[in-house]
N, C-alpha and C positions, 0 to 999 in steps of 0.2 A: 690332588688326586684322590679317589673314593678309597675306603676303606680296605677293599680287597682287590684293588687295581681295576674297578670298573668305571668307564669312561662316563663322565657326566650327560645326562640326557636333557639337553637344553630344551627341546622339544615339548617337555612336559614339567618344565619348573625344576629339575634336578639340581641342587647346588651342594657342592661339596665343602661341609667344613671339618675343622680340626675336631678329632675327640676326644682331646685333653680335657680330663676333667669329668668325663662322662661318669663314672663311677660314683663320683660324690654328688652330681646333679641327680643322678638315678635315684640316689637314695632320698632325695627329697621329692620325689614324683609323689602325689598323693593324689588318688582318683576321686575329686569330688568337686562340688561347685566352686569352693573357696580357691583351691587352685586355679581354675578357668577364670576366676575374677580378678584374682593377682596377675594373671599372665595378661590379660587383656587391657589391664589399666583399672585406675578407680573410677572411670566414667562408666565402667561396666556393670557397677555394683547400682547405678540408679537406673539402666535398662533393665536389668534383671528384677529389680522392684516394680518397676513399671510394667513388666509382662506379668509379674506376680499379681498385681491389683486387676489389671485386665482379665486375667483368668480367672480370678475370684469375684469379678464383677459380672462376667459374662455367665458364670454357674449359677450365680445368685440371681440374675435376671432371667436366665431360664425357669427358676423354680417360680419366682412371682408372677410371670407370666402365667405360666402353667396354674397356678393356684388362684389368681383373682382377676385374669383375662380370660382364659378358656375354659376357667371354673371346673378344673380336672383335678383329681388327685395327684398330690407329688409328695415322695416321703422325704419330708425334712429330716426324719432320724437319720436317714441314709445319707443324706447331705453332712449332716453333722459328723457321722462317722468318717465320710471320707476325707473331711477337714481334719479331723483326729488323726485320722493315718498319715495324712501329708506332714502335721507338726511332729508326730513320733519320729517319721523317718528322718526329718532333718535334726531331731535330738540324737538320735542314734549316728548320722551322719558324722556329728560335731565330734565324737569319740575318736573319729579317724582310722576305724578299723575296716582293714580290706585284704583279704586274701590275694587278690589279684594284683593290687599296686606292685610287690616285689617283682613278679613277673613281666607286669609292663615295664617296669625299670629295667630289668634284664633286656627285653626286646628292644628298648631304645637303646641301650649300650651295646648291642650286638646288631644294630641295624644295619641292612646290606648297604644303604647311602642315604643321603639327608634329601628328601622331597619338598621343597618348598611350594607354597600357592600363588607362584609368579604367573602361571598362564591359566586359561580359561581350561585347558586340556587337563591340567594337574587337578583343579577344581572337579573338574567333571567325573576324573579317575578316584579321588576320595570320595565324592559322593556316591558312585557306583560301589565302588568297596564296600564303604559303610553301610549300604542298602543292602548287600550280600550278607555281610556279617550279622546284620539285625536280624535279616531272615533267618540265619541258621541258629542264633541265640534265641529267637521268639520259638522256633519249630522245637527246640531243644526244650525250652521252658513247659511245652505242652505235652512231651513225650518222654521227659526223664523224671522222677519224682523228686530229686534233690533240687532241681530249679523250679519244678511246678509247685514246691511247698511254699514258695514265696510267691510265684505269679499269680497262683489261686487266689490271694488277696484280690488282684485287679478284677476277676472274674467274679467275684463273690455279691457285688451288687445284684438286687433282682429286678432292678430296672435301669436301664441303659440311659443316662445324662450326662451333661457336661461336668458335673462333680465326680462323676464315677471316675473319670480320668485322672483324678488327683490320687487315686486309692491304689498306689503300687507295692505295698507292702514296706517292711521294715529290712528285711535280711538281704537284701539283693548283693552288696556290696561283700558280706559274708560268706556267701555260695560262689563266689569267682565269677559272675556275669559279664564282667568286663574283659575277663580271657578272651572272649569271640572276638573281639576289637584287637588284642594283641598282634596278629598277622599284618595289621595295617601300620602298626608303629615298628614292628621288624622291617617291614618293607621301606622305612624311611619317613613315613608322616609324624609329626610330632605328636605326642599324647595330648596337647592343647588343642591343635587341630582335630583329631579325631573326637574329642570330648566336645568340641563346640558343633562338630557335625552331628554326632549323636544327639546333643541339647535340641538342636534344631530340627531332628527327624522326630523326638518327643513332642516338641512344641507343635509342631504341623498335627501330631494325630490328636490333640485335644479337641479339634473340632469334628473329627470323626465321631464322636461320642454323642451327636446330637442326632436322634433318631427320626426326627422330624424333617431333617433335609430332604430334598428328592434325588433322584438320580440326575447325575451330570452329564448324561449323552455321552460323545465319544470318549470323554477323558475317562470313562470307568474302565477303559481297556487298558490304561496305563498307570493311572494313579489309584491308590488305596483311597476310598471314598466312603463317607458314612453308610451308604448301602453295603459296600461290601464289609466294614467293620461290625456292622450290625449282625450280620451273619457270623463274624468271629466269637462274638459274645452270645451266639446261642447256644441254650443247651439241648438243642433239639438232636437226636441221634444223627439225624442227615446232615446235620451243619456242625459237628464237632470236629477240632483238630482241621481249619483250614484259614485262607486268607491271612497268612502271617507277616506281608510285607509292612513296612513302614509309611514310607512317602509313596513308593512304587508298588503295583501290583504284577509287574511284569515277572518277578521271581516265582511267584505262586502258580502263574500260567506255563512256565518253564518247566518246574519241578512237579506238576500235578496236583498241587493243594489249593487251586482255586476252585471255589463253589459260589455260585451265583445264588442271589434270592431268588426263591419261588414265590409265585403269586399264589399258590394254593396250601404254602407252609409258612404261617407267620413264626417269626422266631421268638422264642421264649429265652429272655435274658437271664444269667447265672449261672450256677454250678448245676451239675446233673442231679446232685442232691441239695436242695436247694439250701443256704446259711440263712437262718432266721433268727440273726442276732444283730445288734448295733452297738456292742461292746467293742472298742477297737483293740482291745488285748486278745479275744476270742477271734476275732476276723485275723488279725496279724499272727497268730498261732496255731490256728485251727488247723490246718493241713499239716504243720510240723508235728502236732500230736497224734494224729491219725498215722503218719510216716514212723513216729518212734515206737507206737504200737506195734505195728507190724514187724519192724525190725527186732523189736523185744520178743515176739512170737516165733522169728524164723530161728532156723539151727544151722549153725555154719556159715564161713564167710562165703560161699558161693550164693547162698541163698539169700543173704544181706544184700551183697552187691547185685543180685537180679531184682530185689525190692528199690533200692536205691537209684539205680540206671534205668530201670524199667520205666514205661508208661504209667499213668495213675492208676489204669485200670488193671493192672498186674494183680492177679489174686493172692491173697495171703498163703503162705506156705502150706500146705497140707499137715 
């Protein structure tokens, strides 16, 4: 019997499991790739390493083709900065710090039921739920400075390339971004399943950073594509804060945040105030520095909360 007496939903792959030992198990939940790797088994390490090599090879090949075949400019210093950001992120992740991990464990301990991925319907529900949670996170990452301070790193390249997809910042786990996916754990999907689905989402988005790919016809109505993501990375006023989807673009269409690429308005990649540095430390913390200065200049708790939780364009306090 389910924890609160809820009948098992066989049609979506609900399995009722005993909750004994959940507290001890919950304390061991760590929201990072090592947890995912151990949960999936030792063979997962080979797959993860293989995917990493493939991603790096694709990003490098893009730069080589741009430089030696097309004879066009390619910013190799930005490429190196993106790789340095990825290495730094893994170093920070190795510390095991995450403000969301205890709350994710709490959600798992108090889950409504246990949902297993034993049917296609259950897999589809997890995929759609993860897409909705990712949309909510990504929208908040653009509209709340607390999350934008990390996400701004991803938008700092002034040229959209495959290497730019690797530039994700170092402080995501310290700001609690995983909390946006806690509802899925509370509903009954295991943290490992949720993380695996999120990892697949992020892997899908790698190829979206290839601006040289064409439109994809009818798929543009449903999927997030390189064309849609090119608009998302644009700093033009007309293109700001749109196209937040991961794999799907349907939630942007439903919630009014979809913007299509205009033939008369080429996108300019980067931040509204371009970041002209290749220093990984400055890239990682430039927005945190701006946020700290604005908080220091603010007066009182209310003004500081307005800055912290307001959009990036919130003016400093008078």
